[in-house]
C-alpha positions in Angstrom: 57.0 72.3 140.6 61.0 71.4 139.9 61.4 69.5 137.2 64.9 68.5 137.2 64.2 66.8 140.5 60.7 64.2 138.3 63.5 64.1 135.5 64.6 59.4 135.4 68.4 60.2 135.5 69.8 57.8 132.5 72.6 55.6 131.1 74.2 55.0 128.3 74.7 51.2 127.6 75.3 48.6 124.8 73.5 45.1 124.3 75.8 43.3 121.4 75.4 39.9 120.1 77.0 37.9 117.2 76.8 34.6 114.9 79.1 33.8 112.0 77.6 35.8 109.5 76.7 39.1 111.9 77.3 41.2 114.8 75.3 43.9 116.4 75.6 46.5 119.3 71.9 48.3 119.9 73.4 51.1 122.2 70.0 52.0 124.9 69.7 55.1 127.4 68.1 53.0 130.8 67.0 54.4 134.1 69.5 54.5 136.3 68.8 51.0 138.5 68.3 48.9 134.8 69.4 45.3 134.9 71.3 43.7 132.3 68.1 41.4 131.1 65.9 44.5 131.6 68.1 46.4 128.5 68.7 43.1 127.0 64.4 43.5 126.4 64.1 47.4 125.9 67.0 47.1 122.8 64.4 45.1 121.0 68.0 42.8 119.6 66.1 39.9 120.1 64.7 40.9 117.2 66.8 40.7 115.0 67.5 37.7 115.6 66.0 34.4 115.9 68.2 32.3 117.7 68.6 34.6 120.7 66.2 33.2 123.7 66.3 36.5 126.8 64.7 33.9 128.8 67.6 31.1 128.7 70.5 32.2 127.0 73.8 33.6 128.5 74.5 36.6 129.1 77.6 38.2 130.4 79.6 42.5 131.0 83.3 42.7 129.0 83.4 38.8 128.1 81.9 38.0 132.4 80.1 35.8 132.4 76.2 36.8 135.1 76.4 33.1 136.5 75.2 34.5 139.5 78.9 33.2 141.6 82.1 35.6 140.7 78.8 38.6 139.3 74.9 38.4 139.8 72.9 36.4 137.2 71.4 38.7 135.0 68.0 39.8 136.7 70.2 40.6 139.5 73.3 43.0 137.8 72.5 46.4 137.6 74.5 48.0 135.5 76.6 50.8 135.4 76.7 53.5 132.4 79.2 52.4 129.4 78.5 48.4 129.9 78.2 45.8 127.1 75.8 43.4 127.4 77.1 40.8 125.9 74.6 37.9 124.6 76.1 34.5 124.1 75.2 31.5 121.6 75.3 27.7 123.1 78.2 25.9 122.3 78.2 24.5 118.7 81.2 21.7 119.9 82.4 20.7 123.0 85.7 22.8 123.1 87.7 19.7 124.2 86.7 18.2 120.8 87.5 20.4 118.8 90.3 20.4 120.5 91.4 16.6 120.0 90.3 17.6 116.1 92.8 20.7 116.5 95.3 17.8 117.2 94.3 15.1 114.5 94.1 16.9 112.0 98.1 18.3 112.8 99.0 14.7 112.9 97.6 13.9 110.0 99.1 16.7 108.3 102.3 15.6 109.4 102.4 12.2 108.6 101.0 12.9 105.1 104.2 15.8 104.7 107.0 13.2 105.8 105.0 10.6 102.7 105.7 12.2 100.2 
């Protein structure tokens, strides 16, 4: 019996998540054919962060979102060696609102500088 043929081939990938306070990248050996979702579950990263919802949080590979449009969804995306699966946090503020607040703050600062 040839055990080399019986052994499951594995690949090395990473699973990453970050908050403003903490960032974690977990290296994981997964079987060839593993999906991004399965790698996240296998990594155990959800146990490190209460905020992770594996079923609902957006995921991506090297900043490319797994959205079912340009790339398959996390439960369909088959990983390649050295892929990094990233779990994304929901936005806390709309980017348009953030830009508006920065512009208003800059304008107020400029006005105060002129008055001084």
